[in-house]
C-alpha positions in Angstrom: -7.5 -190.2 41.2 -10.7 -190.3 43.2 -13.8 -188.9 41.6 -13.9 -185.2 42.5 -17.5 -184.2 42.8 -19.4 -182.3 45.4 -22.8 -182.6 46.9 -25.4 -180.1 45.6 -27.2 -180.1 48.9 -27.2 -176.6 50.3 -25.9 -175.7 53.7 -25.7 -172.5 55.7 -22.5 -170.6 55.4 -20.2 -170.9 58.3 -17.9 -168.4 60.0 -14.5 -169.2 61.5 -12.7 -166.4 63.2 -9.2 -166.1 64.7 -9.0 -163.5 67.5 -11.8 -161.3 66.1 -11.4 -158.7 68.9 -7.9 -157.8 67.7 -8.3 -158.6 64.0 -7.7 -155.7 61.6 -7.5 -157.6 58.4 -9.8 -160.3 57.0 -9.3 -163.5 54.9 -12.5 -164.3 53.1 -13.0 -167.8 51.9 -15.5 -168.3 49.1 -15.8 -172.1 48.6 -18.1 -175.1 48.3 -18.6 -178.2 50.5 -14.8 -178.9 50.6 -14.4 -175.6 52.4 -17.7 -175.8 54.3 -16.6 -178.9 56.2 -19.4 -181.0 54.7 -20.3 -184.0 56.9 -18.1 -182.6 59.8 -18.5 -180.0 62.5 -17.4 -176.6 61.3 -14.4 -176.6 63.7 -13.0 -179.8 62.0 -12.7 -178.3 58.5 -9.5 -177.0 57.0 -10.7 -173.5 57.0 -11.4 -173.5 60.8 -8.0 -175.2 61.3 -6.4 -172.4 59.3 -8.1 -169.8 61.4 -6.7 -171.6 64.5 -3.2 -171.4 63.1 -3.6 -167.8 62.1 -4.9 -167.0 65.6 -1.7 -168.2 67.1 0.8 -167.2 64.5 -0.6 -164.2 62.6 -2.0 -161.6 65.1 -4.1 -159.0 63.4 -5.8 -161.4 61.0 -9.1 -163.2 61.1 -10.8 -165.8 58.8 -14.4 -165.5 57.6 -15.7 -168.7 55.9 -18.4 -167.8 53.5 -18.4 -171.2 51.8 -21.6 -173.0 51.0 -22.1 -176.7 50.2 -23.3 -177.2 46.6 -22.0 -173.7 45.5 -21.2 -173.2 41.8 -19.0 -170.4 40.4 -22.3 -168.7 39.4 -23.4 -168.7 43.0 -20.0 -167.3 44.1 -20.1 -164.6 41.5 -23.6 -163.6 42.5 -22.6 -163.4 46.2 -19.1 -161.9 46.2 -20.1 -158.2 46.0 -22.1 -158.4 49.2 -19.4 -160.5 51.0 -16.8 -158.0 50.0 -18.9 -155.1 51.2 -19.7 -156.9 54.5 -16.2 -158.0 55.4 -13.8 -155.7 53.6 -11.2 -158.5 53.2 -7.5 -158.0 52.5 -7.3 -161.5 51.1 -9.9 -163.5 49.2 -9.6 -167.3 48.8 -11.7 -168.6 45.9 -12.2 -172.4 46.0 -15.0 -173.0 43.5 -15.6 -174.9 40.2 -16.0 -178.5 41.1 -19.8 -178.4 41.1 -19.6 -176.8 37.7 -17.6 -179.7 36.5 -19.9 -182.2 38.1 -22.8 -180.8 36.2 -20.8 -180.5 33.0 -21.3 -176.8 32.7 -19.5 -175.0 29.9 -15.9 -174.2 30.6 -16.2 -170.7 29.3 -19.1 -170.1 31.8 -17.0 -171.3 34.7 -14.0 -169.2 33.7 -16.2 -166.1 33.3 -17.6 -166.5 36.8 -14.2 -167.0 38.4 -12.9 -164.0 36.5 -15.8 -161.9 37.8 -14.9 -162.9 41.4 -11.2 -162.2 40.9 -11.9 -158.8 39.3 -14.3 -157.9 42.1 -11.8 -158.8 44.8 -9.0 -157.0 43.2 -11.2 -153.9 42.6 -11.6 -153.9 46.4 -7.8 -154.0 46.9 -7.8 -157.6 48.1 -5.1 -160.2 47.2 -6.5 -163.4 45.7 -5.6 -167.0 46.2 -7.3 -169.2 43.6 -7.6 -172.8 44.6 -8.1 -175.2 41.7 -9.9 -178.5 41.3 -9.5 -181.4 38.8 -12.0 -183.6 37.1 -11.6 -187.4 36.7 -10.5 -188.7 33.3 -14.0 -190.1 32.4 -15.0 -186.5 31.6 -12.8 -186.7 28.6 -9.4 -185.2 27.9 -10.7 -182.0 26.3 -13.0 -181.1 29.3 -10.6 -182.2 32.0 -7.6 -180.3 30.5 -9.7 -177.2 29.8 -11.1 -177.3 33.4 -7.6 -177.4 34.9 -6.3 -174.7 32.5 -9.1 -172.3 33.6 -7.3 -171.9 36.9 -3.8 -171.6 35.6 -4.8 -169.1 32.9 -6.7 -166.9 35.2 -4.0 -166.9 37.8 -1.5 -165.9 35.2 -3.7 -163.2 33.6 -4.6 -161.6 37.0 -1.4 -162.4 38.8 -3.1 -164.1 41.6 -1.6 -166.7 43.9 -2.6 -170.2 42.8 -3.0 -173.6 44.4 -3.6 -175.9 41.4 -5.4 -178.7 43.3 -6.9 -178.6 46.7 -7.1 -182.3 47.2 -3.6 -183.1 46.0 -2.3 -184.4 49.3 -5.1 -187.0 49.7 -6.3 -187.6 46.1 -5.2 -191.2 46.0 -5.9 -192.1 49.7 -9.4 -193.7 49.9 -9.1 -193.7 53.7 -9.0 -189.9 53.6 -12.7 -189.7 52.4 -16.1 -190.1 53.9 -18.4 -192.9 52.9 -19.4 -190.9 49.8 -15.8 -191.1 48.5 -16.1 -187.4 47.8 -15.6 -185.4 50.9 -12.5 -185.6 53.2 -12.8 -187.0 56.7 -11.8 -185.0 59.8 -8.4 -186.7 60.0 -7.5 -185.5 56.5 -8.4 -181.8 57.1 -5.0 -180.9 58.7 -3.3 -182.1 55.5 -5.5 -179.8 53.5 -4.8 -177.0 55.9 -1.0 -177.5 55.5 -1.4 -177.7 51.7 -3.3 -174.4 51.5 -1.0 -172.7 54.0 1.9 -172.9 51.6 0.1 -170.7 49.2 -1.8 -168.5 51.7 0.9 -167.6 54.2 2.9 -165.5 51.8 -0.1 -163.3 51.3 -0.4 -162.4 55.0 2.2 -159.7 55.0 
């Protein structure tokens, strides 16, 4: 598996919308550089491609991308209350944790931050899709297994939708990554969109 690690370089949050004039329900994406289309134009990322699909197939929905490159779970936990108040989403997609792993942050701390985000979303009557990440084996079996189990345990505890590994369709394809071998290229983004769609689409009812 390719090293899964994200740039800590901050970037402005991006917004992708599908038919905002008619939209009555919002999907809020809280992610890091993998969801912020790092190294690409915003329109090329899987979130924007998902918004395009929703615009043509799910009238009455819009997508707001509040992802920030370099974001940790602590950053997401600190921001989510304001984002929930601003957008009043019906669905919240949480794609965070890889930067925690890159920095070797305590697993309990990552879990607590993700839990805070899930609780906040559910308290606001939003459905949650938790998107997981995996760490490479050189982090050691205890850390890598515990990191992965954070997502499955939280999804089970809070009965959220779960996509265990965002990069699963491209994890072993080096041609799917930019020169840093960390961030997917534009041509790989539709594969990520389709992968996420399998878990997201059932929530749009």
